[in-house]
PAZAPA-4460 file (N, C-alpha, C; in steps of 0.05 Angstrom, whole numbers, plus 32768, in hexadecimal, padded with zeros to 4 digits):
% residues 271
    n_x    n_y    n_z   ca_x   ca_y   ca_z    c_x    c_y    c_z   seq   type   mol
   8012   7FE7   8004   8002   8000   7FFB   800E   801B   7FFE     1      M     A
   8004   8032   7FF6   8017   804A   7FF1   800C   8058   800E     2      I     A
   801C   8062   801B   801A   8074   8032   802F   808B   8038     3      F     A
   802C   809C   8024   803F   80B6   8021   8039   80C4   803C     4      G     A
   8043   80D7   803C   8040   80E9   8054   802F   80FC   8050     5      S     A
   801F   80FC   8037   8011   8110   802E   7FFD   8100   801B     6      K     A
   7FFD   80EC   8013   7FF0   80DE   8002   7FD8   80C5   800C     7      L     A
   7FC8   80C9   8009   7FAF   80B0   8011   7FB6   8098   800C     8      P     A
   7FAE   8080   8019   7FBB   8066   8012   7FAB   8061   7FF6     9      P     A
   7FBD   804A   7FEB   7FB7   803F   7FCE   7FC6   8025   7FCF    10      G     A
   7FBF   8012   7FB7   7FC9   7FFF   7FB3   7FE9   8002   7FAB    11      P     A
   7FFE   7FED   7FB2   8015   7FEC   7FA6   8015   7FEF   7F87    12      F     A
   8024   800B   7F7E   8028   8008   7F60   8038   7FF7   7F51    13      P     A
   8034   7FEE   7F37   804C   7FDB   7F29   8059   7FF3   7F1B    14      L     A
   8073   7FE8   7F17   808B   7FFC   7F0E   8085   800D   7EEF    15      P     A
   8081   8022   7EF0   8081   802D   7ED5   8061   803B   7ED1    16      I     A
   8054   801D   7ECD   8036   8022   7EC3   8028   8025   7EE2    17      V     A
   802B   8023   7EF5   8018   802D   7F11   8000   8013   7F14    18      G     A
   7FEF   8021   7F19   7FD3   8014   7F12   7FC1   8014   7EF9    19      H     A
   7FCB   8018   7EE9   7FBF   8019   7EC9   7FB3   7FFF   7EC4    20      L     A
   7FC0   7FE7   7EC6   7FB3   7FCE   7EBE   7FA4   7FC7   7ED3    21      F     A
   7F99   7FD1   7EEB   7F88   7FCC   7F00   7F6E   7FDC   7EF9    22      K     A
   7F6B   7FED   7EEB   7F53   7FF8   7EE1   7F43   7FE6   7ECD    23      L     A
   7F4C   7FD7   7EB9   7F3D   7FC3   7EB0   7F2D   7FD4   7E98    24      G     A
   7F1C   7FC7   7E8D   7F06   7FCB   7E7C   7EF1   7FE6   7E85    25      N     A
   7EE9   7FDE   7EA4   7EDF   7FF1   7EB2   7EE7   8000   7EC4    26      K     A
   7EF4   8013   7EC3   7F03   8020   7EDC   7EEF   802C   7EF5    27      P     A
   7ED8   8030   7EE8   7ECB   803A   7F07   7EC5   8022   7F12    28      Q     A
   7EBC   8007   7F0A   7EBC   7FF3   7F1D   7ED5   7FE8   7F28    29      E     A
   7EEE   7FEC   7F1F   7F0B   7FE0   7F28   7F0C   7FF9   7F40    30      S     A
   7F06   8012   7F40   7F0B   8029   7F50   7EF7   8021   7F66    31      L     A
   7EDA   8018   7F64   7ED1   8014   7F78   7ED9   7FFE   7F8F    32      A     A
   7EE2   7FEC   7F7F   7EEF   7FD0   7F88   7F03   7FD7   7F9E    33      N     A
   7F17   7FEB   7F8D   7F30   7FEB   7F9C   7F28   8002   7FBA    34      L     A
   7F14   8013   7FB6   7F07   8022   7FC9   7EFF   8014   7FDF    35      A     A
   7EF1   8002   7FDD   7EEE   7FEF   7FF4   7EFF   7FE5   8004    36      K     A
   7F19   7FE6   7FFD   7F2D   7FDB   8007   7F40   7FF2   800E    37      I     A
   7F43   800D   8000   7F55   801B   800B   7F49   8037   8012    38      Y     A
   7F27   803A   8012   7F1E   804D   801D   7F17   8062   8000    39      G     A
   7F00   8070   800A   7EF3   8084   7FFC   7F0D   809C   7FF2    40      S     A
   7F23   809B   7FFB   7F34   80AC   7FF0   7F4E   80A2   7FEE    41      L     A
   7F58   8099   7FD5   7F70   808A   7FD2   7F82   8095   7FBE    42      M     A
   7F99   8085   7FBD   7FA9   8090   7FA8   7FB3   8077   7F93    43      T     A
   7FAC   8084   7F79   7FBA   806A   7F65   7FCC   807F   7F50    44      I     A
   7FDB   806C   7F47   7FF1   8075   7F30   7FE4   8071   7F1A    45      K     A
   7FE1   8081   7F04   7FDB   807C   7EEB   7FF1   807F   7ED7    46      L     A
   8000   8074   7ED7   801A   8076   7EC3   8031   807F   7EDD    47      G     A
   8035   8097   7ED7   8047   80A6   7EE3   803B   80BA   7EF4    48      S     A
   8023   80BF   7EF6   800E   80D3   7EFE   8005   80CE   7F13    49      V     A
   8006   80DB   7F30   7FF9   80D0   7F44   7FD4   80DE   7F45    50      T     A
   7FCA   80CC   7F48   7FB0   80D4   7F4D   7FA0   80CB   7F64    51      T     A
   7F93   80E3   7F6C   7F81   80DC   7F89   7F65   80D4   7F81    52      I     A
   7F5A   80BD   7F87   7F42   80BD   7F80   7F2A   80BE   7F97    53      V     A
   7F18   80C9   7F90   7EFE   80CB   7FA9   7EE9   80C3   7F9D    54      V     A
   7EDF   80AD   7FAE   7EC8   80A2   7FAC   7EAD   809D   7FBD    55      S     A
   7EAC   80AD   7FCC   7E91   80B5   7FDE   7E8C   80D5   7FDE    56      S     A
   7E6C   80D1   7FE4   7E66   80F1   7FE4   7E70   80FD   7FF8    57      A     A
   7E78   80F5   800F   7E7F   80FE   8027   7E9B   810B   8020    58      I     A
   7EB0   80FE   8013   7EC7   8105   8010   7EC9   811B   7FF4    59      M     A
   7EAE   8112   7FE6   7EB2   8124   7FCC   7EA6   8143   7FD7    60      A     A
   7E9A   8145   7FEC   7E8D   815F   7FFB   7EA3   816E   8008    61      K     A
   7EB8   815B   800F   7ECF   8164   801E   7EE3   8171   8006    62      E     A
   7EE0   8162   7FF1   7EFA   8170   7FE1   7EF0   8184   7FCC    63      V     A
   7ED6   8185   7FC2   7ECA   8192   7FB5   7EBD   81B0   7FC4    64      L     A
   7EB8   81AB   7FD7   7EAB   81C5   7FE7   7EB5   81D1   7FFD    65      Q     A
   7EC8   81C2   800A   7ED9   81D0   801E   7EF7   81D7   801A    66      K     A
   7EFE   81C1   8002   7F1E   81CA   7FFB   7F19   81CC   7FDC    67      H     A
   7F04   81D9   7FCE   7F02   81E1   7FB8   7F15   81EF   7FA9    68      D     A
   7F1D   8201   7FB7   7F32   8213   7FAA   7F4E   8204   7FA7    69      Q     A
   7F52   81ED   7FBA   7F71   81DF   7FBD   7F6B   81D1   7FA2    70      T     A
   7F51   81C8   7F99   7F50   81AD   7F87   7F40   81BF   7F6F    71      F     A
   7F43   81D7   7F67   7F35   81E1   7F59   7F3A   81DE   7F38    72      S     A
   7F57   81DC   7F36   7F66   81D3   7F1A   7F60   81BC   7F0F    73      G     A
   7F5F   81BD   7EEC   7F5C   81A5   7EE7   7F73   819D   7ED9    74      R     A
   7F77   8182   7ED8   7F89   8172   7ECA   7F84   8176   7EA9    75      T     A
   7F97   8180   7E98   7F8D   8184   7E7F   7F96   8175   7E6A    76      V     A
   7F8E   8161   7E5C   7F90   814D   7E4F   7FA1   8155   7E34    77      P     A
   7FB6   8144   7E2D   7FC5   8152   7E17   7FB7   8154   7DFD    78      D     A
   7FA2   8149   7DF6   7F93   814A   7DE3   7F88   8167   7DE0    79      A     A
   7F8C   817A   7DF6   7F7A   8197   7DF0   7F93   81AA   7DF6    80      V     A
   7FAC   819C   7DFA   7FC3   81B0   7DFB   7FCA   81BD   7DDE    81      R     A
   7FBD   81AE   7DC3   7FC6   81BC   7DAB   7FB9   81D9   7DA8    82      I     A
   7FCC   81E7   7D96   7FC2   8202   7D94   7FBC   820F   7DAC    83      L     A
   7FCC   820C   7DC3   7FCA   8216   7DDD   7FAC   8215   7DE8    84      K     A
   7F94   820A   7DE0   7F7A   8210   7DE8   7F75   8209   7E03    85      H     A
   7F87   8200   7E0D   7F7D   81FD   7E2C   7F83   8219   7E3A    86      H     A
   7F93   822A   7E2B   7F9C   8242   7E42   7F88   8255   7E3B    87      E     A
   7F70   8254   7E29   7F5F   8261   7E23   7F44   825C   7E27    88      V     A
   7F40   8240   7E2A   7F1F   8239   7E2E   7F1A   8236   7E48    89      S     A
   7F03   823D   7E4A   7EF7   8242   7E62   7EF6   8226   7E77    90      M     A
   7EF2   8212   7E64   7EF3   81F8   7E6A   7F0E   81EA   7E7A    91      V     A
   7F22   81F8   7E74   7F3C   81EE   7E7B   7F50   81FA   7E87    92      W     A
   7F46   821E   7E83   7F56   8230   7E96   7F5A   8222   7EB2    93      L     A
   7F6E   8228   7EC1   7F74   8230   7EE3   7F62   8242   7EE8    94      Q     A
   7F5A   823F   7EFC   7F52   8255   7F0E   7F69   826D   7F0B    95      P     A
   7F5A   8284   7F02   7F67   82A3   7EFD   7F57   82B5   7EF6    96      S     A
   7F59   82CB   7EF9   7F47   82E2   7EF0   7F3B   82D8   7ED5    97      S     A
   7F4A   82D8   7EBF   7F40   82CF   7EA4   7F2B   82B8   7EA7    98      Q     A
   7F32   82A2   7EB9   7F1B   8293   7EB6   7F00   829B   7EC7    99      W     A
   7F04   82AE   7EDD   7EEC   82BC   7EE5   7EDE   82C7   7EDA   100      R     A
   7EED   82DC   7EC6   7EE2   82F0   7EB2   7ED1   82E0   7E9F   101      N     A
   7EDC   82C9   7E8F   7ECD   82BF   7E86   7EB2   82AE   7E8F   102      L     A
   7EB6   82A9   7EA9   7EA2   829E   7EAF   7E8B   82AE   7EBA   103      R     A
   7E91   82C3   7EC3   7E85   82DE   7ED0   7E6B   82E3   7EAE   104      K     A
   7E83   82E6   7E9C   7E70   82EB   7E84   7E60   82DD   7E78   105      L     A
   7E65   82C3   7E7D   7E50   82AC   7E70   7E37   82AD   7E8A   106      C     A
   7E3C   82AC   7EA2   7E25   82B2   7EAF   7E0F   82C6   7EB1   107      T     A
   7E23   82DD   7EA7   7E0E   82F8   7EA7   7E06   82F5   7E8D   108      S     A
   7E10   82EC   7E77   7E07   82F0   7E5C   7DFA   82D8   7E4D   109      Q     A
   7E03   82C5   7E56   7DF3   82A7   7E4C   7DE7   8296   7E58   110      M     A
   7DE9   8295   7E75   7DD9   8283   7E82   7DC6   8291   7E95   111      F     A
   7DB9   82A1   7E88   7D9F   82B7   7E98   7D85   82AD   7E8D   112      T     A
   7D7A   82B3   7EA2   7D5C   82A8   7EA3   7D52   82B7   7E84   113      N     A
   7D5A   82D2   7E86   7D51   82E8   7E6D   7D58   82D7   7E50   114      Q     A
   7D72   82CF   7E4F   7D82   82C3   7E39   7D6A   82AB   7E31   115      R     A
   7D65   829B   7E41   7D58   8283   7E45   7D38   828C   7E32   116      L     A
   7D31   8298   7E44   7D17   82A2   7E3D   7D15   82A9   7E26   117      N     A
   7D30   82BD   7E19   7D2D   82C8   7E01   7D30   82B2   7DEA   118      D     A
   7D3A   8299   7DF0   7D44   8283   7DDE   7D2C   826E   7DDD   119      S     A
   7D1A   8271   7DE9   7D02   8264   7DED   7CF6   8263   7DCC   120      E     A
   7CED   8276   7DC1   7CE4   8274   7DA5   7CF8   826B   7D91   121      E     A
   7D11   8269   7D96   7D25   825E   7D89   7D28   8243   7D86   122      I     A
   7D20   8239   7DA1   7D1F   8214   7DA8   7D07   820A   7DA0   123      R     A
   7CE9   8218   7D9D   7CD5   8210   7D92   7CD8   8213   7D73   124      L     A
   7CE5   8222   7D6E   7CEF   8228   7D4B   7CFE   8208   7D41   125      K     A
   7D0E   8209   7D4C   7D22   81F0   7D48   7D19   81DB   7D4A   126      K     A
   7D01   81D3   7D58   7CF8   81B6   7D66   7CE0   81B7   7D4E   127      V     A
   7CD5   81C4   7D47   7CC6   81C7   7D2B   7CCF   81BF   7D0F   128      K     A
   7CE6   81D3   7D0F   7CF5   81C8   7CF6   7CFE   81AE   7CFB   129      E     A
   7D04   819D   7D0C   7D0A   8185   7D14   7CF7   8172   7D08   130      F     A
   7CD9   8177   7D13   7CBF   8168   7D0F   7CBA   816E   7CF2   131      I     A
   7CBC   818A   7CE7   7CB7   8188   7CCC   7CCB   8173   7CB9   132      N     A
   7CE1   8173   7CC0   7CFE   8166   7CB2   7CF6   8143   7CAD   133      N     A
   7CEE   813E   7CC4   7CE5   8120   7CC9   7CCB   811B   7CBA   134      I     A
   7CBA   812F   7CBD   7CA1   8125   7CAC   7CA6   8122   7C91   135      R     A
   7CB9   8139   7C84   7CBF   813B   7C6B   7CCC   8128   7C5F   136      D     A
   7CDD   8121   7C6B   7CEE   8104   7C68   7CE0   80EB   7C6D   137      S     A
   7CCA   80E5   7C79   7CB3   80D4   7C7C   7CA0   80D3   7C62   138      A     A
   7C9D   80EB   7C5A   7C86   80ED   7C41   7C99   80E2   7C26   139      K     A
   7CB1   80EF   7C22   7CC5   80E9   7C0D   7CCF   80D0   7C14   140      S     A
   7CC9   80BE   7C1F   7CD4   80A7   7C2D   7CF4   80A1   7C2F   141      R     A
   7D03   80B7   7C36   7D1C   80BD   7C3D   7D23   80B2   7C57   142      Q     A
   7D35   80A4   7C5D   7D47   80A5   7C74   7D52   80B7   7C81   143      A     A
   7D51   80B5   7C9A   7D59   80CF   7CA8   7D66   80C6   7CC4   144      I     A
   7D7F   80CD   7CC5   7D8A   80CB   7CDC   7D8E   80D6   7CF9   145      D     A
   7D77   80CE   7D06   7D6A   80DC   7D23   7D87   80F0   7D2C   146      I     A
   7D96   80DF   7D33   7DB1   80E8   7D42   7DBB   8104   7D2E   147      G     A
   7DBD   80FE   7D18   7DCD   8118   7D0B   7DB3   8132   7D0A   148      E     A
   7D9B   8128   7D0F   7D83   813A   7D0F   7D83   8147   7D27   149      A     A
   7D88   8133   7D3E   7D89   8144   7D5A   7D9A   8153   7D5E   150      V     A
   7DB5   8149   7D57   7DCE   815B   7D5B   7DCD   8170   7D4E   151      F     A
   7DC1   8177   7D35   7DB9   8188   7D25   7DAA   81A2   7D37   152      S     A
   7D97   819A   7D3E   7D7C   81A3   7D50   7D8F   81B7   7D64   153      V     A
   7D9B   819E   7D74   7DA7   81B0   7D8F   7DBB   81C5   7D87   154      V     A
   7DC9   81BB   7D70   7DE2   81D4   7D6B   7DDE   81E8   7D64   155      L     A
   7DC2   81E5   7D56   7DB6   8201   7D49   7DA2   820D   7D61   156      N     A
   7D9C   8203   7D6D   7D8F   8211   7D88   7DA0   8224   7D95   157      T     A
   7DB8   8213   7D9E   7DCC   8224   7DA9   7DDB   8238   7D9A   158      I     A
   7DDE   8234   7D82   7DE9   8242   7D6C   7DDA   8260   7D68   159      S     A
   7DC4   825E   7D67   7DAD   8272   7D63   7DB0   8281   7D7B   160      N     A
   7DB7   827A   7D91   7DB7   8283   7DAC   7DD1   829A   7DAB   161      T     A
   7DE7   828E   7DA3   7E00   8296   7DA7   7E05   82AA   7D8B   162      I     A
   7E02   829D   7D73   7E06   82A4   7D59   7DED   82B6   7D47   163      L     A
   7DDA   82AD   7D4B   7DBF   82B0   7D40   7DBE   82A8   7D24   164      S     A
   7DCB   8296   7D23   7DCB   8287   7D07   7DC9   8269   7D09   165      N     A
   7DC4   825D   7CFA   7DCC   823A   7CFD   7DDF   8232   7CF1   166      D     A
   7DEE   821F   7CFC   7E09   8216   7CFB   7E0A   8201   7CE1   167      I     A
   7DF5   81ED   7CE7   7DF5   81D7   7CD4   7DD7   81D5   7CCF   168      T     A
   7DD9   81BF   7CB3   7DB9   81C3   7CAD   7DB8   81A0   7CAE   169      H     A
   7D9B   819A   7CA7   7D91   817B   7CA7   7DA1   816E   7C8E   170      F     A
   7DB3   8158   7C93   7DB8   8148   7C7B   7DCC   8158   7C6D   171      N     A
   7DDD   816B   7C77   7DF0   817D   7C66   7E0A   816E   7C69   172      T     A
   7E21   8174   7C5E   7E3F   816C   7C64   7E4A   817E   7C78   173      D     A
   7E38   8197   7C80   7E49   81AB   7C93   7E41   819D   7CAC   174      S     A
   7E27   8190   7CAF   7E1D   8186   7CC8   7E33   816E   7CCE   175      T     A
   7E36   815F   7CB6   7E49   8143   7CC1   7E67   814F   7CC7   176      L     A
   7E6F   8163   7CB6   7E90   816E   7CBD   7E8C   8178   7CD7   177      D     A
   7E77   818A   7CE0   7E79   8195   7CFF   7E79   8186   7D15   178      F     A
   7E65   816E   7D0D   7E65   815B   7D24   7E79   8146   7D22   179      K     A
   7E81   8144   7D0B   7E9B   8133   7D11   7EB8   8141   7D1D   180      A     A
   7EB8   815D   7D1B   7ECE   8167   7D27   7EC2   816A   7D4A   181      A     A
   7EAD   8173   7D51   7EA7   816D   7D67   7EA8   8157   7D7D   182      I     A
   7E9A   8140   7D6B   7EA2   8124   7D75   7EBF   811D   7D76   183      C     A
   7ECA   8125   7D69   7EE8   811B   7D5D   7EF2   812A   7D76   184      G     A
   7EEE   8142   7D80   7EFE   814B   7D92   7EF5   813E   7DB2   185      I     A
   7EE1   8139   7DB2   7ED8   8127   7DCB   7EE1   810E   7DD0   186      I     A
   7EE3   80FF   7DB9   7EEE   80E4   7DB1   7F0F   80E3   7DC2   187      E     A
   7F1B   80FB   7DB6   7F3B   80FA   7DB5   7F3F   8100   7DD5   188      E     A
   7F30   8117   7DE2   7F2D   811A   7DFD   7F29   80FF   7E10   189      I     A
   7F14   80EE   7E06   7F0F   80DC   7E17   7F21   80C2   7E14   190      G     A
   7F32   80C1   7DFE   7F41   80A8   7DF9   7F57   80AA   7E0C   191      T     A
   7F5A   8095   7E1F   7F76   808D   7E29   7F8A   809D   7E16   192      P     A
   7FA0   80AC   7E28   7FB4   80B8   7E1D   7FC9   80AE   7E24   193      N     A
   7FDC   80A2   7E1A   7FF7   8096   7E2B   800E   80BA   7E31   194      M     A
   8002   80CB   7E21   8014   80E9   7E2A   8006   80F3   7E41   195      S     A
   7FEC   80EB   7E4A   7FE3   80EC   7E60   7FED   80DF   7E7B   196      D     A
   7FF4   80C6   7E75   7FFF   80B2   7E90   8019   80B7   7E91   197      Y     A
   8027   80BF   7E7F   8045   80BF   7E7A   804C   80DF   7E6F   198      F     A
   804E   80F1   7E77   8055   810C   7E72   806B   810A   7E60   199      P     A
   8084   80F9   7E65   8095   80F9   7E54   8097   80F7   7E37   200      I     A
   8082   80EB   7E31   8077   80DF   7E18   8065   80F4   7E07   201      L     A
   8063   810B   7E13   804F   8121   7E05   8057   8125   7DE8   202      K     A
   8073   812F   7DEE   807C   813C   7DD0   807D   8125   7DBF   203      S     A
   8075   810D   7DC0   807B   80F9   7DAA   805F   80EF   7D9F   204      F     A
   8049   80F6   7DAE   802F   80F8   7DAA   8028   80D9   7D97   205      D     A
   8030   80C4   7DA3   8032   80AB   7D9B   8017   80A4   7D8C   206      L     A
   8004   80AA   7D9A   7FE9   809E   7D8E   7FDF   80B0   7D7B   207      Q     A
   7FE8   80C8   7D7A   7FDB   80DA   7D62   7FC5   80EB   7D72   208      G     A
   7FC0   80EB   7D86   7FAA   80F8   7D8F   7FAA   811A   7D8B   209      I     A
   7FC2   811F   7D99   7FBF   813E   7D95   7FC0   8149   7D7B   210      R     A
   7FD1   8136   7D64   7FCF   813F   7D44   7FB0   8141   7D3D   211      R     A
   7FA3   812B   7D42   7F8A   8126   7D3A   7F6B   8140   7D44   212      R     A
   7F73   8142   7D66   7F61   8155   7D74   7F6A   8170   7D62   213      S     A
   7F84   8172   7D5F   7F8E   818F   7D59   7F82   8196   7D38   214      G     A
   7F7C   8180   7D26   7F6B   8186   7D0E   7F4F   818D   7D15   215      S     A
   7F42   8182   7D21   7F2B   8183   7D2F   7F25   81A4   7D3A   216      Y     A
   7F39   81A6   7D4E   7F3A   81C1   7D5A   7F40   81DD   7D3F   217      F     A
   7F4B   81D5   7D30   7F50   81E7   7D16   7F3C   81EF   7D04   218      E     A
   7F2C   81D6   7D04   7F10   81DD   7CF0   7F01   81E9   7D05   219      K     A
   7EFE   81E5   7D20   7EEB   81F9   7D2D   7EF2   8216   7D2C   220      L     A
   7F10   8219   7D2C   7F1D   8234   7D33   7F11   823F   7D16   221      D     A
   7F1B   8237   7D01   7F0C   8244   7CE9   7EF3   8250   7CE2   222      E     A
   7EE4   8238   7CEC   7EC9   823D   7CF3   7EBB   825B   7CFB   223      F     A
   7EC4   8257   7D17   7EBA   826B   7D28   7ECE   828A   7D22   224      F     A
   7EE5   8286   7D18   7EF1   829E   7D10   7EE2   82A9   7CF5   225      N     A
   7ED6   8295   7CE3   7ECE   829A   7CC9   7EB4   82B2   7CD1   226      A     A
   7EA8   82A1   7CE7   7E87   82AF   7CF2   7E93   82CD   7CFB   227      I     A
   7EAA   82CE   7D0E   7EAE   82EA   7D19   7EB2   82FA   7D0A   228      M     A
   7EC5   82F7   7CF2   7ECC   8307   7CE1   7EB7   8310   7CD0   229      D     A
   7EA3   8303   7CCB   7E8E   830D   7CBE   7E79   831D   7CC9   230      Q     A
   7E79   8318   7CE6   7E65   8324   7CF8   7E78   8345   7CFF   231      R     A
   7E8E   8347   7D00   7E9E   835A   7CFE   7E9C   8370   7CE2   232      L     A
   7E9D   8360   7CCE   7E9D   8370   7CB7   7E7B   8376   7CB1   233      Q     A
   7E66   836B   7CB6   7E50   836F   7CB0   7E43   8388   7CBA   234      S     A
   7E34   839B   7CA9   7E2F   83B3   7CAF   7E17   83B5   7CC5   235      K     A
   7E10   839E   7CC9   7DF0   8393   7CDD   7E01   8384   7CF8   236      E     A
   7E18   8390   7CF6   7E29   837F   7D14   7E18   8385   7D2C   237      Q     A
   7E0C   839A   7D33   7DFF   83A2   7D48   7DE2   839E   7D49   238      N     A
   7DD6   838D   7D2E   7DB5   8388   7D34   7DB5   8372   7D41   239      A     A
   7DC8   835E   7D48   7DBF   8349   7D59   7DC7   834D   7D7B   240      T     A
   7DB6   833E   7D89   7DB8   833F   7DA6   7DC5   8322   7DAB   241      N     A
   7DD4   8316   7DA1   7DDF   82FC   7DA7   7DFA   82FA   7DB8   242      D     A
   7DFC   82DF   7DBE   7E1D   82E4   7DCF   7E32   82E7   7DC6   243      L     A
   7E33   82E2   7DAB   7E4E   82F1   7D9C   7E4C   8310   7D9A   244      L     A
   7E37   831C   7D99   7E39   8334   7D98   7E40   833E   7DB1   245      E     A
   7E37   8335   7DC9   7E3F   833E   7DE5   7E5B   8339   7DEA   246      T     A
   7E69   8323   7DDF   7E86   831D   7DE6   7E96   8330   7DD6   247      L     A
   7E8F   8338   7DBA   7E9B   8347   7DAB   7E99   8367   7DB5   248      L     A
   7E85   836E   7DC7   7E89   8386   7DCC   7E91   8385   7DE8   249      Q     A
   7EA0   836F   7DF3   7EAF   836B   7E0B   7ECE   836D   7E01   250      H     A
   7ED4   836B   7DE7   7EEB   836C   7DE0   7EFF   8386   7DE8   251      T     A
   7F14   837C   7DFE   7F23   8392   7E0C   7F0F   83A5   7E17   252      Q     A
   7EF7   839D   7E25   7EE6   83B4   7E2E   7EDD   83A7   7E4B   253      E     A
   7EDA   83BB   7E5F   7ECE   83B5   7E76   7EE2   83A3   7E84   254      K     A
   7EF8   839F   7E86   7F08   838F   7E92   7F0D   8370   7E84   255      G     A
   7EFD   836B   7E75   7EF6   8351   7E69   7F1B   8346   7E58   256      F     A
   7F20   835D   7E46   7F31   835A   7E38   7F35   8346   7E2A   257      N     A
   7F1A   833B   7E1A   7F18   8320   7E09   7F23   832D   7DF0   258      L     A
   7F33   8314   7DDF   7F39   8319   7DC1   7F2E   8305   7DB8   259      N     A
   7F35   82FF   7D9D   7F22   82EF   7D8B   7F2C   82D1   7D8F   260      H     A
   7F44   82CA   7D99   7F4B   82B0   7DA2   7F35   82A8   7DBB   261      V     A
   7F32   82B9   7DCC   7F26   82B9   7DE6   7F07   82B3   7DD9   262      D     A
   7EFC   82C2   7DCD   7EE4   82C0   7DC3   7EDE   82A4   7DB2   263      I     A
   7EED   829E   7DA3   7EED   8284   7D94   7EEC   826E   7DA5   264      N     A
   7F00   8271   7DB7   7F02   825C   7DCE   7EE7   8257   7DE1   265      S     A
   7EDE   8263   7DE5   7EC4   826B   7DF4   7EAC   8260   7DE3   266      L     A
   7EAA   8263   7DC6   7E97   825E   7DB7   7E98   8241   7DBB   267      L     A
   7EB9   823D   7DB5   7EB6   8219   7DB5   7EAA   820D   7DCC   268      K     A
   7EB1   821D   7DE3   7EA5   820C   7DFD   7E8F   8209   7E04   269      D     A
   7E7B   8222   7DFA   7E63   8220   7DF6   7E53   820C   7DE1   270      L     A
   7E60   8206   7DCB   7E53   81F7   7DBB   7E5E   81D4   7DBF   271      L     A
***
């Protein structure tokens, strides 16, 4: 057992790999079984990375509420370090003034009752479009991918609130490309990465995860940069009252010091 002066107890690790092989195909069950032996707060080694596992509501409350400042930082997977996305993303930023400003901006401009009430009409419209699309496909006896259609509805509902227009359309290549980029990023982040367990291997990118995630991030960057450029060049720039307009108004204003990279990253986080 591991009994460091500051670390909780845990099983004895194997050389180099630590406890990676103890997790198996169902790591949640493996961790639950280990917790029965070593307690609700235990130490395991994932490769060369020391990890503390919390597995009870009482201990989670202790960590997340009473000591939230100490444990507020997140471990950044290597897949999102490409293009320095983790340095500007609200999801991956460490607690800082920039993170607090972005959070404050979202809380005051995006996640408000007024904003949700204002978007009710948009939500109803997109659901009706979804139903009509299915009805038309049924009449013409054309197959429809319900997963793709639902994805398009949800994405367009959000994008109309943020950007005042549709990002995708039913059964189009743009929908497939956009979904492929988003799903690709999610898949790469969720794939076990040797670079995360053995940081010394990061520069080699042995599994190609950073390279693939980089191509997905580049596609999203190009997409959102084009939208911002179009908005800035439009004579009707001030005609909309969406989140993008609010973000552009906060560029270098009111202490937020937002630039296009920050806005681009925030749009990706929200979508």
